[in-house]
Backbone of each chain as ProteinMPNN parsed JSONL, in Angstrom:
{"seq_chain_A": "MQLTITGNLQSEIYTPTTPPPVWTPLTKAIKDCKVGLASACGVHLKSDTPFGKAGDFTHRRIPSSAKGNELMVTHGGYDNADVNRDINCMFPLERLNELVAEGFIKSVPDTHVGFMGGGGVQDQFKSVTAPAAAKILKEQGVDICILTAG", "coords_chain_A": {"N_chain_A": [[175.765, 138.172, 122.975], [174.21, 141.031, 124.312], [172.684, 143.725, 122.747], [172.636, 147.17, 123.496], [170.038, 149.247, 122.987], [168.976, 152.436, 122.475], [166.366, 154.624, 122.078], [166.168, 157.324, 119.686], [168.788, 158.085, 119.861], [172.031, 158.352, 118.445], [175.048, 156.8, 117.518], [178.159, 158.503, 117.842], [180.202, 157.567, 116.46], [180.978, 156.552, 113.258], [179.701, 153.683, 111.961], [180.076, 151.497, 109.617], [178.006, 149.115, 107.999], [178.007, 145.863, 106.655], [176.059, 144.744, 104.011], [173.558, 142.034, 103.808], [174.556, 138.834, 102.37], [174.533, 138.327, 98.772], [173.916, 136.024, 96.137], [174.363, 134.312, 93.161], [174.721, 131.257, 91.758], [177.336, 130.2, 89.526], [176.732, 128.342, 86.777], [177.576, 127.427, 84.361], [180.251, 126.497, 82.089], [183.035, 128.683, 81.566], [183.676, 129.033, 78.867], [181.294, 128.664, 77.618], [179.784, 130.85, 78.097], [177.908, 133.915, 77.822], [179.176, 137.052, 78.088], [178.769, 140.037, 79.747], [179.391, 143.598, 80.233], [179.416, 145.905, 82.942], [180.016, 149.04, 83.952], [181.215, 151.356, 86.364], [182.633, 153.478, 85.585], [181.88, 155.702, 84.2], [181.61, 155.571, 81.469], [180.674, 156.302, 78.071], [179.231, 156.557, 74.775], [180.859, 158.78, 72.535], [179.096, 160.193, 71.042], [176.875, 160.24, 72.582], [174.876, 161.565, 75.363], [176.805, 163.225, 77.769], [177.587, 162.259, 81.216], [176.231, 164.018, 84.016], [178.335, 165.684, 86.244], [177.731, 165.916, 88.908], [176.374, 163.821, 90.842], [174.899, 162.098, 89.004], [172.606, 159.673, 88.18], [171.866, 158.258, 85.964], [172.041, 155.866, 83.22], [174.045, 154.505, 80.512], [173.746, 152.986, 77.307], [176.048, 150.822, 75.838], [177.206, 149.915, 72.79], [178.448, 146.721, 71.856], [179.879, 146.665, 69.595], [181.198, 149.018, 69.423], [184.024, 151.087, 68.75], [187.156, 151.632, 70.416], [187.942, 154.316, 70.167], [185.559, 155.572, 69.848], [184.44, 155.879, 72.221], [184.186, 157.451, 75.464], [184.927, 158.769, 78.773], [182.965, 160.355, 81.29], [183.431, 161.54, 84.298], [183.72, 162.688, 87.488], [185.051, 161.716, 89.674], [187.489, 160.326, 89.819], [190.933, 159.99, 88.755], [191.139, 160.622, 85.435], [193.132, 160.235, 83.603], [194.449, 157.836, 82.712], [192.346, 156.333, 81.6], [191.509, 158.015, 79.626], [193.573, 157.756, 77.863], [193.384, 155.108, 77.099], [190.546, 153.42, 76.767], [190.044, 150.837, 77.446], [191.295, 150.236, 79.83], [189.58, 150.731, 81.875], [187.183, 149.931, 80.876], [186.99, 147.133, 79.499], [186.292, 146.483, 76.733], [187.279, 145.879, 74.125], [189.083, 143.897, 74.74], [187.386, 141.913, 75.66], [185.919, 141.319, 73.352], [187.967, 140.185, 71.883], [188.349, 137.877, 73.357], [186.126, 136.416, 72.683], [186.645, 135.866, 69.987], [188.845, 134.282, 70.372], [187.731, 132.115, 71.57], [187.569, 131.795, 74.268], [185.479, 132.778, 75.754], [181.923, 132.464, 75.092], [180.248, 134.429, 73.849], [179.393, 137.961, 73.484], [176.998, 140.348, 74.718], [174.892, 142.466, 72.611], [174.702, 144.909, 73.747], [176.332, 146.669, 76.298], [176.666, 148.126, 79.635], [177.038, 151.401, 80.907], [177.719, 153.556, 83.634], [177.834, 156.19, 86.119], [179.615, 155.86, 88.808], [180.617, 155.967, 92.292], [179.514, 157.491, 94.451], [176.935, 159.931, 94.737], [173.354, 159.649, 94.539], [172.551, 157.198, 96.476], [170.264, 155.637, 97.003], [168.795, 155.956, 94.673], [170.465, 154.757, 92.814], [170.262, 152.152, 93.648], [167.505, 151.627, 93.456], [166.72, 152.438, 90.899], [168.81, 152.728, 88.818], [170.403, 150.344, 89.0], [168.48, 148.157, 88.738], [167.653, 148.756, 86.107], [169.992, 148.407, 84.623], [170.477, 145.71, 85.164], [168.255, 144.611, 83.903], [168.707, 145.183, 81.186], [170.912, 143.541, 80.705], [169.938, 141.032, 81.422], [167.801, 140.635, 79.638], [169.174, 140.141, 77.342], [170.182, 137.697, 77.691], [172.519, 137.36, 79.197], [175.15, 135.591, 80.751], [177.195, 136.019, 82.546], [178.271, 138.827, 84.372], [180.743, 141.229, 84.199], [182.047, 143.648, 86.299], [183.534, 146.881, 86.538], [184.744, 148.834, 89.019], [185.184, 150.688, 92.052]], "CA_chain_A": [[175.895, 139.549, 123.467], [172.98, 141.82, 124.249], [172.923, 145.098, 122.31], [171.855, 148.192, 124.173], [169.463, 150.155, 122.001], [168.24, 153.533, 123.089], [165.669, 155.382, 121.044], [166.51, 158.713, 119.386], [170.213, 158.364, 120.036], [172.843, 157.774, 117.378], [176.459, 156.795, 117.872], [178.999, 159.511, 117.193], [181.195, 156.859, 115.656], [180.38, 155.982, 112.055], [179.943, 152.237, 111.928], [179.506, 150.933, 108.394], [177.567, 147.737, 108.089], [178.019, 145.154, 105.389], [174.714, 144.195, 103.778], [173.507, 140.576, 103.742], [175.123, 138.319, 101.131], [173.719, 137.936, 97.611], [174.687, 134.995, 95.445], [173.795, 133.484, 92.1], [175.812, 130.343, 91.373], [177.725, 130.086, 88.127], [176.45, 126.933, 86.477], [178.113, 127.067, 83.045], [181.682, 126.685, 81.883], [183.322, 130.034, 81.058], [183.687, 129.038, 77.398], [179.907, 128.608, 77.148], [179.062, 131.995, 78.669], [177.797, 135.255, 77.229], [179.725, 137.897, 79.151], [178.476, 141.464, 79.598], [180.123, 144.538, 81.082], [178.739, 147.042, 83.559], [181.11, 149.775, 84.575], [180.914, 152.604, 87.062], [183.693, 154.43, 85.226], [181.337, 156.875, 83.494], [181.811, 155.405, 80.022], [179.544, 156.49, 77.16], [179.605, 156.889, 73.403], [181.127, 160.208, 72.381], [177.9, 160.79, 70.436], [175.791, 160.201, 73.572], [174.897, 162.663, 76.342], [177.722, 162.963, 78.882], [177.002, 162.262, 82.555], [176.429, 165.218, 84.823], [179.36, 165.259, 87.213], [177.253, 166.008, 90.284], [175.32, 162.901, 91.255], [174.062, 161.608, 87.904], [172.385, 158.228, 88.371], [171.376, 157.64, 84.731], [172.989, 154.908, 82.656], [174.176, 154.584, 79.057], [173.944, 151.718, 76.596], [177.297, 150.833, 75.078], [177.202, 148.801, 71.841], [179.696, 145.939, 71.915], [180.601, 146.903, 68.346], [181.85, 150.331, 69.468], [185.491, 151.104, 68.757], [187.711, 152.344, 71.566], [187.985, 155.767, 69.95], [184.189, 156.118, 69.825], [183.984, 155.931, 73.612], [184.896, 158.341, 76.386], [184.316, 158.785, 80.095], [182.701, 161.592, 82.007], [183.378, 161.132, 85.704], [184.505, 163.641, 88.262], [185.471, 161.131, 90.938], [188.806, 159.679, 89.83], [191.865, 160.519, 87.754], [190.754, 160.061, 84.134], [194.277, 160.264, 82.671], [194.686, 156.519, 82.101], [191.197, 155.907, 80.8], [191.509, 158.869, 78.434], [194.571, 157.214, 76.93], [192.927, 153.797, 76.618], [189.272, 153.15, 77.443], [190.036, 149.439, 77.906], [191.838, 150.038, 81.175], [188.429, 150.676, 82.781], [186.049, 149.294, 80.193], [187.774, 146.27, 78.604], [185.403, 146.067, 75.644], [188.026, 145.253, 73.03], [189.659, 142.65, 75.266], [186.294, 140.94, 75.732], [185.651, 140.889, 71.97], [189.067, 139.282, 71.497], [188.151, 136.584, 74.029], [185.13, 135.684, 71.882], [187.37, 135.382, 68.803], [189.772, 133.244, 70.842], [186.965, 130.972, 72.055], [187.662, 131.713, 75.734], [184.07, 132.914, 76.132], [181.082, 132.15, 73.927], [179.78, 135.617, 73.136], [179.088, 139.161, 74.265], [175.695, 140.896, 74.303], [175.015, 143.627, 71.72], [174.725, 146.131, 74.559], [176.853, 146.701, 77.668], [176.092, 149.236, 80.395], [177.932, 152.341, 81.581], [177.091, 154.508, 84.547], [178.834, 156.968, 86.841], [179.564, 155.459, 90.211], [181.423, 156.775, 93.195], [178.758, 158.468, 95.242], [175.627, 160.255, 94.192], [172.183, 159.293, 95.337], [172.643, 155.743, 96.567], [168.93, 155.026, 96.91], [168.397, 155.951, 93.263], [171.262, 153.727, 92.156], [169.743, 150.849, 94.045], [166.12, 151.38, 93.05], [166.471, 152.799, 89.497], [169.914, 152.439, 87.895], [170.819, 148.941, 89.027], [167.498, 147.291, 88.075], [167.656, 149.028, 84.662], [171.189, 147.746, 84.074], [170.248, 144.264, 85.259], [167.241, 144.264, 82.905], [169.375, 145.207, 79.873], [171.77, 142.35, 80.595], [169.073, 139.854, 81.55], [167.03, 140.482, 78.395], [170.063, 139.658, 76.282], [170.639, 136.357, 78.047], [173.9, 137.396, 79.697], [175.415, 134.561, 81.769], [178.13, 136.566, 83.531], [178.525, 140.264, 84.237], [181.977, 141.757, 84.794], [181.958, 145.069, 86.621], [184.735, 147.573, 86.99], [184.4, 149.923, 89.929], [185.773, 150.516, 93.385]], "C_chain_A": [[174.578, 140.289, 123.292], [173.321, 143.245, 123.832], [172.045, 146.048, 123.102], [171.329, 149.176, 123.133], [168.628, 151.198, 122.711], [167.628, 154.392, 122.001], [166.178, 156.807, 120.917], [167.959, 159.076, 119.689], [170.981, 157.686, 118.893], [174.3, 157.852, 117.796], [177.192, 157.914, 117.155], [180.002, 158.84, 116.259], [180.484, 156.236, 114.46], [180.713, 154.497, 111.979], [179.283, 151.633, 110.687], [179.09, 149.485, 108.599], [177.593, 147.105, 106.704], [176.653, 144.517, 105.184], [174.726, 142.664, 103.693], [174.009, 140.055, 102.387], [174.097, 138.127, 100.018], [174.561, 136.969, 96.796], [173.845, 134.33, 94.371], [174.9, 132.551, 91.631], [176.083, 130.372, 89.873], [177.596, 128.611, 87.747], [177.018, 126.48, 85.132], [179.631, 127.174, 83.045], [181.895, 128.061, 81.258], [183.213, 130.08, 79.529], [182.274, 128.986, 76.797], [179.102, 129.849, 77.551], [179.046, 133.22, 77.762], [178.156, 136.243, 78.331], [179.486, 139.382, 78.852], [179.289, 142.31, 80.559], [179.165, 145.564, 81.683], [179.813, 147.794, 84.324], [180.652, 151.084, 85.177], [181.831, 153.736, 86.617], [183.17, 155.664, 84.495], [181.521, 156.795, 81.997], [180.525, 155.682, 79.253], [180.09, 156.723, 75.756], [179.859, 158.389, 73.328], [179.901, 160.93, 71.83], [176.729, 160.874, 71.414], [175.919, 161.387, 74.539], [175.873, 162.337, 77.466], [176.969, 162.902, 80.215], [177.173, 163.65, 83.161], [177.373, 164.844, 85.957], [178.892, 165.33, 88.661], [176.066, 165.064, 90.494], [174.366, 162.477, 90.16], [173.861, 160.097, 88.069], [171.771, 157.582, 87.134], [172.42, 156.632, 84.233], [173.029, 155.083, 81.148], [174.338, 153.179, 78.492], [175.204, 151.84, 75.743], [177.266, 149.652, 74.108], [178.53, 148.041, 71.891], [180.519, 146.121, 70.646], [181.347, 148.238, 68.351], [183.366, 150.177, 69.452], [185.96, 151.917, 69.962], [187.661, 153.858, 71.398], [186.599, 156.397, 69.788], [183.642, 156.304, 71.238], [184.783, 156.951, 74.409], [184.286, 158.185, 77.773], [184.029, 160.219, 80.516], [182.498, 161.188, 83.455], [184.274, 162.06, 86.501], [185.167, 163.044, 89.493], [186.794, 160.395, 90.941], [189.657, 160.283, 88.724], [191.58, 159.84, 86.408], [191.917, 159.906, 83.16], [194.47, 158.926, 81.952], [193.559, 156.136, 81.154], [191.046, 156.787, 79.549], [192.508, 158.378, 77.394], [194.07, 155.922, 76.298], [191.69, 153.393, 77.416], [189.259, 151.744, 78.054], [190.578, 149.258, 79.324], [190.745, 150.176, 82.243], [187.265, 149.891, 82.177], [186.62, 148.368, 79.113], [186.957, 145.63, 77.472], [186.156, 145.319, 74.546], [188.666, 143.938, 73.477], [188.585, 141.547, 75.259], [185.951, 140.413, 74.332], [186.732, 139.931, 71.476], [188.89, 137.898, 72.131], [187.084, 135.749, 73.325], [185.836, 135.058, 70.676], [188.286, 134.207, 69.174], [189.039, 131.974, 71.286], [187.012, 130.797, 73.566], [186.288, 131.89, 76.365], [183.221, 132.697, 74.879], [180.714, 133.401, 73.133], [179.69, 136.811, 74.084], [177.695, 139.643, 73.844], [175.923, 142.063, 73.336], [175.216, 144.912, 72.527], [175.305, 145.88, 75.949], [176.286, 147.953, 78.355], [177.189, 150.091, 81.033], [177.138, 153.232, 82.517], [178.198, 155.226, 85.31], [178.725, 156.691, 88.329], [180.309, 156.443, 91.111], [180.647, 157.837, 93.93], [177.407, 158.734, 94.617], [174.521, 159.77, 95.112], [172.073, 157.765, 95.386], [171.288, 155.044, 96.419], [168.476, 154.911, 95.453], [169.173, 154.901, 92.489], [170.652, 152.357, 92.403], [168.36, 150.59, 93.43], [165.854, 151.651, 91.568], [167.582, 152.268, 88.573], [170.236, 150.951, 87.835], [169.773, 148.012, 88.399], [167.463, 147.497, 86.56], [168.843, 148.328, 83.993], [170.994, 146.236, 84.062], [169.275, 143.801, 84.172], [167.875, 144.195, 81.506], [170.184, 143.922, 79.678], [170.929, 141.069, 80.566], [168.327, 139.581, 80.233], [167.876, 139.922, 77.25], [170.639, 138.282, 76.602], [172.079, 136.294, 78.515], [174.068, 136.38, 80.834], [176.3, 135.073, 82.896], [178.228, 138.066, 83.287], [179.828, 140.606, 84.945], [181.761, 143.235, 85.067], [183.355, 145.625, 86.871], [184.277, 148.78, 87.783], [185.15, 149.673, 91.22], [187.272, 150.344, 93.359]], "O_chain_A": [[173.92, 140.183, 122.257], [174.141, 143.904, 124.471], [170.87, 145.775, 123.35], [172.111, 149.861, 122.474], [167.695, 150.88, 123.449], [168.331, 154.836, 121.093], [166.57, 157.428, 121.905], [168.305, 160.256, 119.762], [170.625, 156.598, 118.443], [174.737, 158.854, 118.362], [176.888, 158.236, 116.007], [180.573, 159.482, 115.377], [179.517, 155.491, 114.617], [181.883, 154.116, 111.938], [178.097, 151.301, 110.696], [179.763, 148.73, 109.301], [177.242, 147.741, 105.71], [176.142, 143.832, 106.07], [175.788, 142.064, 103.524], [173.901, 140.749, 101.377], [172.938, 137.806, 100.28], [175.787, 137.082, 96.767], [172.747, 133.844, 94.64], [175.929, 133.023, 91.147], [175.172, 130.546, 89.064], [178.262, 127.747, 88.319], [176.954, 125.298, 84.794], [180.221, 127.851, 83.887], [181.045, 128.549, 80.513], [182.715, 131.056, 78.968], [182.093, 129.236, 75.606], [177.886, 129.892, 77.367], [180.005, 133.519, 77.05], [177.517, 136.267, 79.382], [179.945, 139.907, 77.838], [179.808, 141.818, 81.561], [178.233, 146.028, 81.026], [180.44, 147.251, 85.233], [179.839, 151.815, 84.611], [181.813, 154.822, 87.197], [183.941, 156.578, 84.202], [181.584, 157.821, 81.319], [179.431, 155.349, 79.708], [181.264, 157.046, 75.578], [179.167, 159.177, 73.973], [179.684, 162.111, 72.103], [175.712, 161.5, 71.118], [176.917, 162.107, 74.539], [175.776, 161.265, 78.063], [175.86, 163.423, 80.335], [178.132, 164.362, 82.86], [177.216, 163.786, 86.566], [179.589, 164.85, 89.556], [174.909, 165.456, 90.344], [173.15, 162.493, 90.356], [174.829, 159.337, 88.095], [171.215, 156.487, 87.221], [173.532, 156.559, 84.756], [172.157, 155.729, 80.569], [174.966, 152.309, 79.095], [175.399, 152.822, 75.027], [177.295, 148.501, 74.545], [179.6, 148.646, 71.958], [181.702, 145.783, 70.61], [182.05, 148.557, 67.393], [183.918, 149.26, 70.059], [185.24, 152.782, 70.46], [187.38, 154.593, 72.345], [186.481, 157.61, 69.613], [182.538, 156.814, 71.432], [185.921, 157.272, 74.064], [183.248, 157.542, 77.93], [184.742, 161.155, 80.155], [181.496, 160.559, 83.794], [185.461, 162.193, 86.204], [185.779, 163.768, 90.278], [187.194, 159.878, 91.984], [189.152, 161.003, 87.862], [191.76, 158.631, 86.265], [191.718, 159.492, 82.018], [194.635, 158.888, 80.733], [193.801, 155.671, 80.04], [190.513, 156.339, 78.534], [192.311, 158.563, 76.193], [194.298, 155.668, 75.115], [191.783, 153.064, 78.599], [188.566, 151.486, 79.039], [190.338, 148.224, 79.948], [190.954, 149.782, 83.39], [186.475, 149.272, 82.89], [186.725, 148.761, 77.951], [186.943, 144.412, 77.295], [185.723, 144.259, 74.094], [188.776, 142.991, 72.698], [188.855, 140.402, 74.895], [185.724, 139.217, 74.148], [186.448, 138.985, 70.742], [189.231, 136.88, 71.529], [187.129, 134.52, 73.364], [185.652, 133.877, 70.38], [188.471, 133.272, 68.396], [189.634, 130.899, 71.371], [186.556, 129.782, 74.094], [185.961, 131.253, 77.367], [183.726, 132.739, 73.757], [180.847, 133.437, 71.91], [179.881, 136.694, 75.294], [177.262, 139.368, 72.725], [177.033, 142.589, 73.255], [175.821, 145.873, 72.05], [174.843, 145.006, 76.681], [175.538, 148.726, 77.757], [178.14, 149.573, 81.619], [176.008, 153.614, 82.213], [179.374, 154.897, 85.156], [177.852, 157.222, 89.016], [180.585, 157.582, 90.735], [181.094, 158.981, 94.017], [176.806, 157.837, 94.026], [174.732, 159.517, 96.298], [171.568, 157.133, 94.459], [171.186, 153.993, 95.788], [167.864, 153.922, 95.05], [168.623, 154.231, 91.615], [170.542, 151.525, 91.502], [168.076, 149.492, 92.951], [164.869, 151.151, 91.024], [167.328, 151.47, 87.671], [170.33, 150.37, 86.754], [170.139, 147.151, 87.598], [167.268, 146.543, 85.808], [168.703, 147.731, 82.925], [171.306, 145.567, 83.077], [169.449, 142.73, 83.591], [167.612, 143.265, 80.743], [170.14, 143.302, 78.615], [171.187, 140.154, 79.784], [168.239, 138.439, 79.781], [167.357, 139.311, 76.317], [171.483, 137.768, 75.869], [172.781, 135.313, 78.271], [173.251, 136.314, 81.752], [176.187, 134.638, 84.042], [178.263, 138.519, 82.143], [180.003, 140.315, 86.128], [181.344, 143.986, 84.185], [184.241, 144.92, 87.354], [183.531, 149.629, 87.294], [185.682, 148.587, 91.45], [187.895, 150.19, 94.41]]}, "seq_chain_B": "MQREIEAQGIPTVIIAALPPVVRQQGSPRAVAPNVPMGANAGEPHNVEMQTAIVKEALLAMTKMDQPGMIIPLPYEYHAKI", "coords_chain_B": {"N_chain_B": [[175.254, 148.16, 92.766], [176.492, 145.881, 91.594], [175.53, 143.967, 93.387], [172.781, 144.109, 92.946], [172.533, 143.252, 90.283], [173.474, 140.68, 90.563], [171.501, 139.747, 92.307], [169.396, 139.686, 90.576], [169.814, 137.409, 89.242], [172.07, 137.015, 87.656], [175.302, 135.831, 87.642], [178.063, 137.618, 88.982], [181.215, 139.387, 88.753], [183.513, 141.607, 90.201], [186.041, 143.814, 89.123], [188.322, 145.191, 91.059], [189.924, 148.115, 92.317], [190.019, 148.994, 94.818], [189.866, 147.014, 97.142], [189.084, 146.913, 99.974], [186.866, 148.611, 100.111], [185.069, 147.388, 98.415], [184.67, 145.036, 99.809], [183.4, 145.964, 102.108], [181.064, 146.901, 101.003], [179.723, 144.64, 100.406], [180.193, 142.964, 98.179], [179.533, 140.221, 96.031], [181.459, 138.706, 94.545], [184.865, 139.304, 93.971], [187.812, 140.436, 92.271], [191.189, 141.517, 92.621], [193.495, 143.226, 91.12], [196.771, 144.751, 91.424], [196.396, 147.796, 91.084], [195.876, 151.284, 90.275], [192.939, 153.212, 91.165], [190.92, 153.764, 88.428], [192.314, 152.474, 86.534], [191.437, 149.87, 86.546], [191.24, 147.538, 84.997], [193.769, 147.212, 84.11], [197.025, 148.399, 82.902], [197.105, 151.222, 80.657], [196.918, 150.551, 77.194], [198.322, 148.209, 77.52], [197.912, 145.397, 76.337], [198.34, 142.734, 76.879], [198.38, 142.598, 79.715], [195.801, 143.538, 80.316], [194.182, 141.632, 79.056], [194.905, 139.375, 80.522], [193.975, 140.068, 83.069], [191.19, 140.235, 82.673], [190.636, 137.616, 81.829], [191.479, 136.159, 84.095], [189.777, 137.159, 86.004], [187.405, 136.009, 85.188], [188.061, 133.274, 85.381], [188.511, 133.144, 88.1], [185.972, 133.185, 89.077], [185.107, 130.6, 88.836], [186.313, 129.43, 90.909], [185.279, 130.431, 93.181], [183.169, 129.806, 95.848], [181.476, 130.855, 97.635], [179.768, 133.812, 98.829], [181.438, 137.012, 99.005], [184.112, 136.627, 98.602], [187.416, 137.694, 97.814], [189.772, 137.749, 95.417], [193.161, 138.262, 95.031], [194.939, 139.519, 92.192], [197.875, 138.802, 90.343], [199.002, 141.231, 89.094], [200.523, 144.287, 88.33], [200.44, 147.752, 88.311], [201.549, 151.022, 88.262], [200.356, 154.215, 88.182], [201.779, 156.942, 86.454], [202.247, 159.878, 87.974]], "CA_chain_B": [[175.018, 147.784, 91.366], [176.847, 144.472, 91.439], [174.622, 143.16, 94.202], [171.464, 144.089, 92.311], [172.623, 142.391, 89.09], [173.579, 139.319, 91.116], [170.187, 139.406, 92.861], [168.49, 139.427, 89.441], [170.076, 136.078, 88.7], [173.265, 136.935, 86.81], [176.536, 135.807, 88.433], [178.895, 138.787, 88.698], [182.518, 139.564, 89.394], [183.963, 142.996, 90.057], [187.493, 144.035, 89.102], [188.36, 146.313, 91.989], [191.195, 148.714, 92.717], [189.885, 149.286, 96.247], [189.185, 145.835, 97.718], [188.38, 147.094, 101.256], [185.569, 149.238, 99.857], [184.246, 146.348, 97.817], [184.312, 144.105, 100.882], [182.437, 146.604, 103.001], [179.803, 147.068, 100.277], [179.056, 143.346, 100.28], [180.337, 142.389, 96.839], [179.525, 138.751, 96.051], [182.741, 138.166, 94.051], [185.766, 140.37, 93.524], [189.239, 140.197, 92.058], [191.879, 142.774, 92.885], [194.869, 143.43, 90.67], [197.39, 145.865, 92.135], [196.291, 148.891, 90.125], [195.214, 152.455, 90.855], [191.571, 153.473, 90.745], [190.968, 154.404, 87.116], [192.923, 151.527, 85.596], [191.094, 148.591, 87.187], [191.475, 146.399, 84.103], [195.183, 147.157, 83.736], [197.744, 149.551, 82.334], [196.665, 151.648, 79.318], [197.589, 149.985, 76.015], [199.012, 146.953, 77.823], [196.897, 144.411, 75.944], [198.635, 141.476, 77.562], [197.926, 142.692, 81.108], [194.335, 143.674, 80.343], [193.613, 140.322, 78.707], [195.128, 138.467, 81.651], [193.098, 140.453, 84.186], [189.812, 139.847, 82.34], [190.572, 136.145, 81.848], [191.589, 135.634, 85.463], [188.54, 137.527, 86.712], [186.421, 134.975, 84.836], [188.487, 131.99, 85.959], [188.35, 133.229, 89.555], [184.566, 132.886, 89.39], [184.921, 129.157, 88.921], [186.919, 128.961, 92.166], [184.596, 131.04, 94.327], [181.991, 128.998, 96.157], [180.636, 131.537, 98.621], [179.838, 135.265, 98.631], [182.36, 137.824, 99.807], [185.518, 136.296, 98.362], [188.199, 138.638, 97.023], [191.005, 137.074, 95.024], [194.143, 139.195, 94.468], [195.533, 139.084, 90.924], [199.299, 139.181, 90.361], [199.362, 142.209, 88.059], [200.805, 145.517, 89.027], [200.656, 148.94, 87.48], [201.521, 152.283, 89.005], [200.173, 155.371, 87.298], [202.811, 157.984, 86.597], [201.548, 161.133, 88.281]], "C_chain_B": [[175.303, 146.293, 91.152], [175.864, 143.573, 92.176], [173.246, 143.031, 93.542], [171.469, 143.171, 91.079], [172.694, 140.923, 89.525], [172.202, 138.85, 91.619], [169.167, 139.104, 91.765], [168.826, 138.123, 88.731], [171.238, 135.982, 87.73], [174.5, 136.9, 87.721], [177.461, 136.953, 88.01], [180.271, 138.658, 89.333], [182.929, 141.007, 89.176], [185.489, 143.027, 90.06], [187.724, 145.323, 89.877], [189.773, 146.799, 92.256], [191.202, 148.982, 94.225], [189.16, 148.134, 96.943], [188.524, 146.064, 99.074], [186.985, 147.709, 101.081], [184.581, 148.19, 99.354], [183.765, 145.349, 98.883], [183.21, 144.701, 101.753], [181.056, 146.738, 102.344], [179.076, 145.743, 100.034], [179.083, 142.762, 98.883], [180.317, 140.862, 96.891], [180.847, 138.122, 95.574], [183.616, 139.324, 93.574], [187.146, 139.819, 93.239], [189.941, 141.548, 92.169], [193.309, 142.744, 92.357], [195.449, 144.633, 91.418], [197.494, 147.063, 91.191], [195.654, 150.097, 90.812], [193.763, 152.552, 90.387], [191.633, 154.241, 89.419], [191.679, 153.553, 86.08], [192.679, 150.118, 86.127], [191.44, 147.394, 86.313], [192.894, 146.401, 83.538], [195.709, 148.407, 83.067], [197.205, 149.925, 80.946], [197.551, 151.05, 78.215], [198.409, 148.726, 76.308], [197.997, 145.816, 77.607], [197.087, 143.103, 76.711], [198.11, 141.494, 79.0], [196.402, 142.76, 81.18], [193.652, 142.339, 80.048], [193.729, 139.37, 79.89], [194.178, 138.791, 82.807], [191.655, 140.02, 83.901], [189.666, 138.323, 82.397], [190.581, 135.614, 83.282], [190.402, 136.031, 86.325], [187.479, 136.459, 86.453], [186.784, 133.634, 85.47], [188.302, 131.977, 87.472], [186.924, 132.863, 89.962], [184.337, 131.39, 89.574], [185.469, 128.608, 90.237], [186.18, 129.482, 93.393], [183.306, 130.279, 94.601], [181.121, 129.629, 97.227], [180.79, 133.04, 98.441], [180.886, 135.924, 99.514], [183.828, 137.533, 99.553], [186.176, 137.362, 97.481], [189.529, 137.963, 96.695], [191.97, 138.106, 94.426], [194.691, 138.649, 93.149], [196.958, 139.634, 90.826], [199.69, 140.109, 89.21], [199.472, 143.561, 88.716], [201.047, 146.64, 88.033], [200.564, 150.157, 88.367], [201.377, 153.416, 88.014], [201.298, 156.37, 87.545], [202.101, 159.32, 86.79], [202.56, 162.287, 88.254]], "O_chain_B": [[174.481, 145.553, 90.61], [175.425, 142.549, 91.653], [172.628, 141.967, 93.579], [170.527, 142.409, 90.862], [172.06, 140.049, 88.933], [171.797, 137.711, 91.386], [168.203, 138.37, 91.982], [168.196, 137.774, 87.733], [171.384, 134.97, 87.045], [174.723, 137.835, 88.49], [177.619, 137.222, 86.819], [180.467, 137.928, 90.305], [182.719, 141.566, 88.099], [186.141, 142.371, 90.872], [187.37, 146.409, 89.418], [190.701, 146.004, 92.403], [192.259, 149.172, 94.828], [187.987, 148.255, 97.294], [187.48, 145.464, 99.33], [186.05, 147.372, 101.806], [183.435, 148.114, 99.796], [182.624, 144.887, 98.861], [182.228, 144.039, 102.088], [180.025, 146.695, 103.016], [177.956, 145.724, 99.523], [178.117, 142.138, 98.445], [181.014, 140.268, 97.713], [181.298, 137.124, 96.135], [183.151, 140.212, 92.859], [187.597, 138.865, 93.874], [189.364, 142.589, 91.852], [194.224, 142.297, 93.047], [194.704, 145.437, 91.978], [198.537, 147.309, 90.584], [194.967, 149.944, 91.822], [193.41, 152.028, 89.33], [192.326, 155.253, 89.315], [191.655, 153.864, 84.889], [193.583, 149.283, 86.157], [191.878, 146.358, 86.814], [193.185, 145.672, 82.59], [194.969, 149.327, 82.719], [196.885, 149.043, 80.15], [198.778, 151.055, 78.314], [199.116, 148.233, 75.429], [197.335, 145.35, 78.534], [196.124, 142.46, 77.13], [197.478, 140.539, 79.451], [195.79, 142.104, 82.022], [192.677, 141.965, 80.701], [192.785, 138.654, 80.223], [193.642, 137.886, 83.447], [190.977, 139.499, 84.787], [188.692, 137.806, 82.945], [189.796, 134.735, 83.637], [190.056, 135.324, 87.271], [186.752, 136.053, 87.36], [185.927, 132.946, 86.024], [187.981, 130.944, 88.06], [186.692, 132.31, 91.037], [183.488, 130.968, 90.359], [185.151, 127.49, 90.64], [186.426, 129.03, 94.511], [182.462, 130.121, 93.719], [180.147, 129.027, 97.68], [181.823, 133.503, 97.956], [181.18, 135.46, 100.616], [184.698, 138.114, 100.201], [185.573, 137.862, 96.532], [190.313, 137.647, 97.59], [191.644, 138.754, 93.432], [194.884, 137.441, 93.013], [197.214, 140.785, 91.181], [200.604, 139.804, 88.444], [198.643, 143.943, 89.542], [201.768, 146.483, 87.048], [199.614, 150.309, 89.134], [202.193, 153.557, 87.104], [201.708, 156.609, 88.681], [201.44, 159.825, 85.882], [202.19, 163.438, 88.485]]}, "name": "protein", "num_of_chains": 2, "seq": "MQLTITGNLQSEIYTPTTPPPVWTPLTKAIKDCKVGLASACGVHLKSDTPFGKAGDFTHRRIPSSAKGNELMVTHGGYDNADVNRDINCMFPLERLNELVAEGFIKSVPDTHVGFMGGGGVQDQFKSVTAPAAAKILKEQGVDICILTAGMQREIEAQGIPTVIIAALPPVVRQQGSPRAVAPNVPMGANAGEPHNVEMQTAIVKEALLAMTKMDQPGMIIPLPYEYHAKI"}
């Protein structure tokens, strides 16, 4: 099919495009993996600076040793009722620690990553936030990253 | 975010409450329990469900051999509004 492209004209119909695929193969068994978390739920330590609810693209380091009651979310984009009752329903930190004890996974990094997804400045997320999060996980030798978002 | 972490060489999986959004955004791997946005990893204080969702998200990774796959997970929670 030949596409008709006319300069300086834009379709009135919003047509989202799916970006090209990205893929890193998983080469280890799950039980041999260090598993990190990165969540868009707006999680942070209660002692840390909360996210700004209008387009904050910063991130927070979450120690894997943090207790559930030391964490909270700041996020204006979804109903926080469930996550306020139990942080694990968006940020399953305690579940992951239990999986290490059980031997289902090998370990967790000392630091996970929290950020506030759901909009904001997408370019900044792509060029600043995401590389910073990836670097934190990469430096700790994380084999798998579980995200919660969307 | 997921795509960037994946591009940096770490295999990723996203636990998603909104699989169509995840698909459109080009997620490399996703699992989708039947949960509302805000309880992606399962019902509050339901340790059994949360553990199962995290475990199956990891196990699903071993079954995915190409980008863009979304595997539904058989766990259901409806928030009481």
